[in-house]
C-alpha positions in Angstrom: 0.0 0.0 0.0 3.0 2.3 -0.1 2.1 3.6 -3.6 -1.5 4.4 -2.4 -0.1 6.4 0.6 2.3 8.2 -1.7 -0.6 9.2 -4.0 -2.4 10.7 -1.0 0.6 12.7 0.0 0.9 14.0 -3.5 -2.8 15.1 -3.4 -2.3 16.8 -0.1 0.9 18.6 -1.3 -1.2 19.9 -4.2 -3.7 21.5 -1.9 -6.3 18.8 -1.3 -7.5 18.2 2.3 -7.5 14.5 3.1 -10.1 13.3 5.6 -8.9 10.0 7.0 -10.7 7.0 8.5 -14.3 7.7 7.3 -16.8 5.1 6.1 -20.2 4.7 4.6 -22.8 5.0 7.3 -24.7 1.8 6.6 -21.9 -0.3 4.9 -22.5 -3.2 7.3 -26.2 -3.4 6.4 -25.4 -3.6 2.7 -22.7 -6.3 3.2 -25.3 -8.5 5.0 -27.4 -8.7 1.8 -26.7 -11.8 -0.2 -25.5 -11.4 -3.8 -28.8 -12.6 -5.3 -30.8 -10.0 -3.3 -28.3 -7.3 -4.4 -28.8 -8.4 -8.0 -32.6 -8.1 -8.1 -32.6 -4.7 -9.7 -29.8 -5.5 -12.2 -31.3 -8.8 -13.1 -34.8 -7.5 -13.5 -33.6 -4.6 -15.7 -31.3 -6.9 -17.8 -34.2 -9.3 -18.4 -36.3 -6.4 -19.7 -33.6 -4.6 -21.6 -32.1 -7.6 -23.3 -35.5 -8.5 -24.8 -35.8 -4.9 -26.0 -32.4 -5.1 -27.6 -33.0 -8.4 -29.3 -36.1 -7.0 -31.0 -34.0 -4.3 -32.7 -31.7 -6.8 -34.4 -32.1 -6.9 -38.2 -30.4 -10.3 -38.3 -31.2 -12.9 -35.7 -30.6 -16.4 -37.2 -31.4 -18.3 -34.1 -34.5 -16.2 -33.2 -33.3 -15.4 -29.7 -35.9 -13.1 -28.2 -35.3 -13.3 -24.4 -33.1 -14.2 -21.5 -34.7 -17.6 -21.5 -33.8 -18.1 -25.1 -30.2 -17.1 -24.4 -30.0 -19.7 -21.6 -31.4 -22.4 -23.8 -29.1 -21.5 -26.7 -26.0 -21.5 -24.5 -26.9 -24.9 -23.1 -27.5 -26.5 -26.5 -25.0 -24.8 -28.9 -21.6 -26.7 -28.7 -19.4 -23.7 -29.3 -20.7 -22.1 -26.1 -18.8 -24.8 -24.2 -21.5 -25.3 -21.6 -21.3 -26.4 -18.8 -17.6 -25.5 -18.5 -18.7 -21.9 -19.3 -21.7 -21.7 -17.1 -24.9 -19.6 -17.2 -25.0 -18.5 -13.6 -25.5 -14.8 -14.3 -28.3 -15.5 -16.7 -30.0 -17.8 -14.2 -30.4 -14.9 -11.9 -33.0 -13.5 -14.3 -35.1 -16.6 -13.7 -35.4 -16.2 -9.9 -38.7 -15.4 -8.2 -39.6 -11.7 -8.4 -37.1 -10.8 -11.1 -39.4 -8.5 -13.0 -39.5 -4.7 -13.2 -43.2 -4.8 -12.3 -42.7 -7.0 -9.2 -43.0 -5.7 -5.6 -39.6 -7.2 -4.8 -37.9 -5.1 -7.6 -39.6 -1.9 -6.4 -38.5 -2.5 -2.8 -34.9 -3.2 -3.8 -34.8 0.0 -5.9 -35.5 1.9 -2.7 -32.8 0.0 -0.8 -30.2 0.7 -3.5 -31.0 4.4 -3.4 -30.6 4.3 0.4 -27.4 2.3 0.5 -25.8 4.3 -2.4 -27.3 7.6 -1.1 -27.6 8.6 2.5 -26.5 5.2 3.8 -23.5 5.1 1.5 -21.6 7.3 -0.8 -23.7 10.5 -0.5 -24.0 10.0 3.3 -20.2 9.9 3.7 -19.6 12.8 1.3 -22.3 15.0 2.9 -21.1 14.3 6.4 -17.5 15.3 5.6 -18.4 18.0 3.0 -16.4 16.2 0.3 -16.1 16.5 -3.5 -14.4 13.2 -4.2 -13.8 9.8 -2.5 -10.3 8.4 -2.9 -10.1 4.6 -2.3 -8.2 1.5 -3.2 -9.7 0.3 -6.5 -10.9 -3.1 -5.1 -12.7 -1.9 -2.1 -15.7 -3.7 -3.7 -18.6 -2.0 -1.8 -17.5 1.4 -3.1 -17.4 0.5 -6.7 -20.6 -1.6 -6.3 -22.6 1.3 -4.9 -21.1 3.8 -7.4 -22.3 1.5 -10.3 -25.8 1.1 -8.8 -26.1 4.9 -8.4 -24.6 5.8 -11.8 -21.8 7.8 -10.2 -18.6 8.4 -12.2 -15.5 6.4 -11.3 -12.0 7.3 -12.4 -9.2 4.8 -12.0 -5.6 6.0 -11.8 -2.5 3.7 -12.0 -0.1 3.7 -9.1 2.8 1.6 -10.4 3.3 -2.2 -10.2 3.4 -4.9 -7.6 7.0 -5.6 -6.4 8.8 -8.8 -7.2 8.3 -10.1 -3.6 4.4 -10.1 -4.0 2.9 -13.5 -3.3 0.8 -14.9 -6.1 -2.9 -15.2 -5.4 -5.4 -17.1 -7.6 -9.1 -16.4 -7.9 -11.1 -18.7 -5.6 -13.8 -19.3 -8.2 -11.6 -19.4 -11.2 -8.3 -21.1 -10.2 -6.6 -20.4 -13.5 -7.2 -16.6 -13.1 -4.4 -14.7 -11.3 -5.7 -12.0 -9.0 -2.4 -10.8 -7.4 1.2 -11.3 -8.6 4.5 -9.5 -9.2 4.3 -6.9 -12.0 0.5 -6.4 -11.8 -0.5 -2.7 -11.8 -1.9 -1.1 -8.7 -4.8 1.4 -9.1 -6.8 3.8 -6.9 -10.2 5.1 -7.6 -11.8 8.5 -7.5 -15.6 8.6 -7.0 -18.0 11.5 -7.3 -21.7 11.7 -7.8 -21.4 14.8 -9.9 -20.0 14.7 -13.4 -17.1 17.1 -13.8 -16.3 17.3 -10.1 -13.2 15.1 -10.6 -11.5 18.0 -12.2 -11.9 20.1 -9.1 -10.1 19.8 -5.8 -11.3 20.7 -2.3 -11.5 17.8 0.2 -10.7 14.1 -0.3 -11.9 11.1 1.7 -9.8 8.1 2.4 -11.7 5.0 3.5 -10.2 2.5 5.9 -8.6 -0.4 4.1 -6.4 -3.5 4.6 -3.6 -4.7 2.3 -5.9 -7.5 0.9 -8.3 -4.9 -0.5 -6.0 -3.7 -3.2 -5.9 -6.8 -5.4 -7.2 -5.8 -8.8 -6.3 -3.4 -11.6 -9.5 -2.9 -13.5 -12.3 -0.4 -13.2 -15.4 0.5 -15.2 -15.4 4.2 -16.0 -18.9 5.5 -16.9 
């Protein structure tokens, strides 16, 4: 984490005020939700939107019209390499209540707005009067909530892992290397307001442990 601390010192020397050891107000409540519950909104909207998209195709040789069609095609078309390449994410669209008209979906939309808003990113920023959050790129809850709220995320490289870095493999995909010597380090800047990443007033550093900085990729809306 030396490179992350060095980046914060650079920000401070440039005039930014760093507010240390802050956190999202209701982070623990969000963590207690299981992944399927967290995915209700995303799965419901994907199920609706993929059907809309498929209807716009001028060429659709296999007549795929829905998430259900995608699942069936993936399972039966040899080049999809099922079951080695599974359909887990698509199966979430088949769970009970995965529908934009369901009560479960509407309730989870409210929860997402709470956990991303006053209970999460906005709550922390308003409490400390911040423009931007500066965090390790793999503090998963921060990137997750930013994506759910549609907040911009900017990833900045910090250098590379040293030669002494122990190699860590992904638990679910043992052939995927998560941490190793030479892998880039990244930190993230989050802000709910487009354009605010070009301004500088106060910055927030969330608590972290060395294990949190393990990836080098970010989606930038």
